[in-house]
N, C-alpha and C positions, 0 to 999 in steps of 0.2 A: 951265360946271361939268360935270365929266365925270359919266357915268352908269354905275354899277356894277350888274351883274345881281344880283339878290337870290336867294340859295340857298334851296332849299326843304328842309325837314326831314323831309317825309313819306317819301321813298324810303329814307333812312338808317334809319329805324325799322323798315321792313319787312325790310331786309337783316339788321339786327341780330336781329330776331325770328326770321328764317329760320335764321341761324347758331346762335342759341341753341337753336332746336328741333332742329337737326341734332346739335349737341353733346350735347343731352339724350338724343336717340335713340341716339347712339353709346355714350354711357355706359350707357344701359339695355341696349343690345345686348351690351356687354362684361360687364355684371353678370349678364345672364340667359343667357349662353352663346352669344351671337351671334344675329343676326336673319337667318338664311340665306334664309328665305322672304319676307322683307320687302324690297322694292326701294326704294332711295333716289334714284331717277332724278329724281323731281320736285324734290328739293332740289338735285340736281346741275344740272338744267336751269335752274332759277331762279338758281342762283349763277353759272353760266357764261354765261348770256345775259341780262344785265340789261335789254337793250333789249326782250326779249319780254315782260317783266313789264308789266302794264297800268299805265299812268300815269294817275292820276285827272285830272291837269291837262293831259297830252299834251305837256309840255315835256321837253326832253332833260335827262338827269341831270347833276348837277354834275360838274366834272372830277375832284374827289377820289373821288367815288363811282364814277365811270367807271374811274379807275385801280385802285381797290380791287376792282372787279368784274372788271377785266381779268386780275387775277392768277388763275392756275389753282388751282382747289381740289383737294385730294387726292382720289384715286379713292375711291369709296364702299367701305366695308368690307362685303364680301358674306359672308364667313365669319370666324369668330373665329380669330385666330392665337394666342390665349392657350393655352399648354400647361397643361392641368390635371393636376396631380400628385396623384393620389389616394393618400392614405396607405394603406400596407398594413394589413390588419386586424391588430390586435395578436395576437401569438402567444399561444396559450393558456398560461396560467400553469402551470408544472409542478406536478404534484400535490405537496402538501407531504409531506416524508418522514415515514414512520410514526414516531410518538413512540417514543422509546427505551423498552425494557421497564423496568418499575419495578424498582428495585434490590431484591435479595432482602432480606426482613426481617432485620434484624440481630438475631441471637439473642444475647441477653445471658445469658451463663452466670453462674449464681450463684457467688459466691466460694466456694471450697472451705471446708468447715467446718474450724475449727481442729482440729489433731490432738488426738485424745483421749489423754490420758496413760494409759499402761498401768497398770491397777490390779492390783497383785499381791495376790491373795487368799491369805492364809495358810490352809493346810488346817486344818479344825477339829481341835481337839485330840482325840486318841483318848481315849475313856473309859478309866479305869484298868481294866486287865484283872482279871477276877474271879479269885480264887485258884483254881487248878486243883483239881478234886475229888480227894479221896484215892482213888486207884485200888487195886484189889486186886492185890497182888503174889502171884500164884499160883505156888507151886513145884510141880513135878511130884511125884507120890507117890513114896515111897522104893521103890526097886527091890528085889525079893527077892534074896537072896544068890545069886550065880552058881554054877551046878553046877560040879563039878570039871571042868576042861577035858579034853576027850578028845584033841584035837589043835588046834594053832594054825591058825585059819582067818582069813585077812585079810578085814577088813570095811571097806568104803568109808565114809568119814565122811558123816554125814547132811547133807542139803541145808539151807540156811538156813530157819528157821521161816517168816518172812514179813518184809515191810518195814514192819511196824507196830512201835511201841515195845516193846522186849523186856521180858519179865516182867510186862507189864500187860495182855495180851490175854486175853480170855475168849472162846473160840470153839469151835465144834464141829470135829470131826475130818474130815480127808480120809481116805477109807478105800479099801481094796482088798478087796472081799468084806466080811468081818465084822471084820477086824482094823484097828487104827489104824496109819496110816503113820508112818514115821520123823519126818516133819515135824510130827507132832502130839504128839511126846513132851512138849512143854512145856505142853500144854493141860490144864486142870483136869478132874477126873472129873465125870461127869454121870450122872444116873439118871432116865431118861424116866418120866413118869407112866403109870399104867395107862390103858387105853382108857376113853373117856367120850363121852357125847353131851350137849353143853351147849346149852341154849336160852336166848336172850336176848330182851328187848324192845329195840327199836332206835328211836332218834330221830335224825333227820338234818335239818340245815339246809343248803339249797343255793340260792344266788342269792336269798336273802332269804325263801325259803319253807320251812316246817317240814313234815316228813314223819314219820309214825309207822308202824312196821312191826315185823317180827320178824327174828331172825337165829338161825341154827343152826350150831354149830361141832362137827363130828364128828372125833373122834380115835380111831384104831384102830392096834393094834400087835400083832405076834406075837413080839416080843423080838428079831427080826432085821431086820424091815422095818417101816415105818410108812406111814400115809396120813392126811392131814388135809384137811378140806374145810369151807369157809365159804360159807354162802348167806344173802343178805340179801334180804328180800321186803317189798314194800309192797302191801297187799291181796293179790291173787293173782299179782302180777308179781314176777319175780326181777330185781332191779336191779343186783346185784353177786354174783359168785361167784369164789372162789379155790380152788386145790387145790395140794397139795404131796405129792410121793412121794419116798421115799429109803430109806436104810439106817440101822441103829442099831448103835452100838458103845459101848465104855466111855467115850468122850468125848461121847456124846450123839447128835444127829441129823446125818446127812450127806445133804442133799437131792440128788436126781438131776434132777428136773424141777419147775418151778413155772409155773402158769398163772394168768392174771388176765383175767376176762371182765366187761366192762361192757356191758349190753344185748346186742348181737349180735356184738361184736368181741372175739375172744380173742387174747391174746398170751402168749408163753411164753419162759422162760429155761431153758437146758440147762447142767448142771454137768458139764463135760468134765474128769474127774479125771485121766485119762491125759495129756491135753494141758495140764492146769492152766489151762484157759481157761473163761470164761463166755461162752456163745453165745446170742444173742437172735434171736427169730423175726422181728422187724421190721427186720432189716438194720442195726441199730445196731452200732457197732464192738464187737468182742469186748473183754472185760475180763479182767484177771488173776484167777484163782481163788485166793483167800487161804485159808490153813488155817482150818478152823472156820467157813467161810462158811455163812450161812443165807439163806433167802428171807423175804419179808415176812409169810408165814403161819407157817412153821416156827419163827420166832424166838420166838413166844409159848411154845411147848412146850420150846424149848431153855432159856429162862429158868427154866421149871419144873424141868427136869432138873438145872440147875446148883444151884438152891436145895435140891432134894431130896438131892443128894449132899453138900453142905457148907453148910447154912444158916448156921452160925456165921461163915462167911467173908464173908458179904455183909450186913453190918450197916449201920445208918443212916450216911450220909455217904460210903460207898464208891461206886465207879464200876465199871461193866463195859463193856468194848469188844467189840463183835460186828460182823464184816463182814456186811452185809445186802445182798441183791440184789433188785432189782425186775425188770421185764420189759425194761428198756432201759438200766439203769445199775447200778453197784454202789458202795457207800460204807460207811464205818465208822460205826456208831451207838454213841453213848456214853450209857449209861443211868445215871442217878443214883438211888441207893437211898434211899428215904425211910423214915420210921418205920413201925412196925406200929401200926395204928389200927383201931378198929371202923368198919365200913362197913354202912350200911343199904341192903339191896338188896331188890328184889321177892321174892327167894327167902328173905329173912330177914336178920338181923344176923350178920355174920361179922367175924372179924379178917382184915385184909389188909395186905400191904406194897406200897407204891406205888413203881413204877419209872417214871421220866420221861426220855424222850429229847427234849431241847430242840432247836429248830432252830438250826443254825449258819450257814446260808446263806439267801439271800433266799427261795427257793422250797421250803425244807425243810418237812417235816411235823413236827408235834409229836405224839408217840406216848406214851400213858399206859396202863400195864397194872397192874392190881391183882391180885396173886397171893394165894391163900388157903392159908396153911400147913396148916390142918386138912384140906384136900382135895387133898393131893399137889401143892400150889402150882399148881393149875390156875387159869386166869384167871377171876375173878369179874366183872370189868368191863374193857372195852377202849374207849378213846376216841382217835380220830384227828382232828386238827385241821389243816385246810389253811392255806396262807399267807394266804389272803384271809378267813379266819374261818369258812368252812364246816366242818362237822364231822359225824362219825358217832359216836354214843355208844351202846354196847351194855352193858346191865346184866343180870346173871343172873336168870332167872325161877325156876328150880328148881335146888335143890342136887343135885349129882351123887350117884349111889348108889355111894359109895366108902367103904371103911373109913376112919374118921377117924384122923389121925395126931396123936400127942401130942408130937411133937418141938418143942422151943422154937424160936421164930421166929429 
């Protein structure tokens, strides 16, 4: 019976163990970046020279193992040939673009209001006009018969009387010296009163305050010229003064200069009869000088002169027109003649006829004058009311020392 050698398993296990260890080390080297400093010679020597490995039994290796060991092992890996590709660091992300500016707030315009229908306001109905007062139609006095003509002398026609309503004007004359001009031919006659010194008690309301004082109205004349002066005092202070100077003729007063002074400011009006102009000291525009023009002081005595000459012509209900000048303007005043009535004054009870100038425009003054027929129709009371209600009221304290007149009113 043949005899087969029995294989031993011990050497194969060692080789497998060595191969496994080498493979493990190779993997570790690959994974850790290479074992450049670690030598694998002991594995190579063991694998390439199996005869040098100690044999516990001392027997030669089996043929299969010897064949396996005779095969050359790959050279040991001394350095890693793996190419490590390191990824580039990520590029920094670009900064986010700035946020777009917020859209402008949307302005919501309110819808336009509906068009307002035009309201046509009818002008208020004008109040019925008051019946015009009956004005005095004054005819010029009859001319004396003309003397027999000596020779025919051409005479220029007279200039127009004025631009006031014809035959209804009652005005003083424009004069050259002592005679009346041709333009005054249609003016009524007038008889100025004699000189007098009239003293009044004065009451004034200004800006809601009441003031009590005195007033003095001086009137002097020599038959050819006149001078009038009014002085109003409160305590010892002169609060108002006016003066008027001029000529006298058959038609009454013809002022040359009028002054009005309140406190310290004096203004004046000049009657330029040659140029037929009114000139004012405060540079106000000139005004036309109308025939018979008066100032605001002389008008009181011109009314006296008209009533003295023809009292029967100025009865109740009649009206008188007089051009009156202040210190900056000239206008026509319309006086309404009232009845003759008894008036109780500080000087006593007298009969007086009241003349009223009513305002016709917004800022006109109301002027009231009471003329005393028994005292040459001199004023016994004068009241001036402003447009705002302020007024000056002067009432006679003492009757003038004049011969009484018994003419019917």
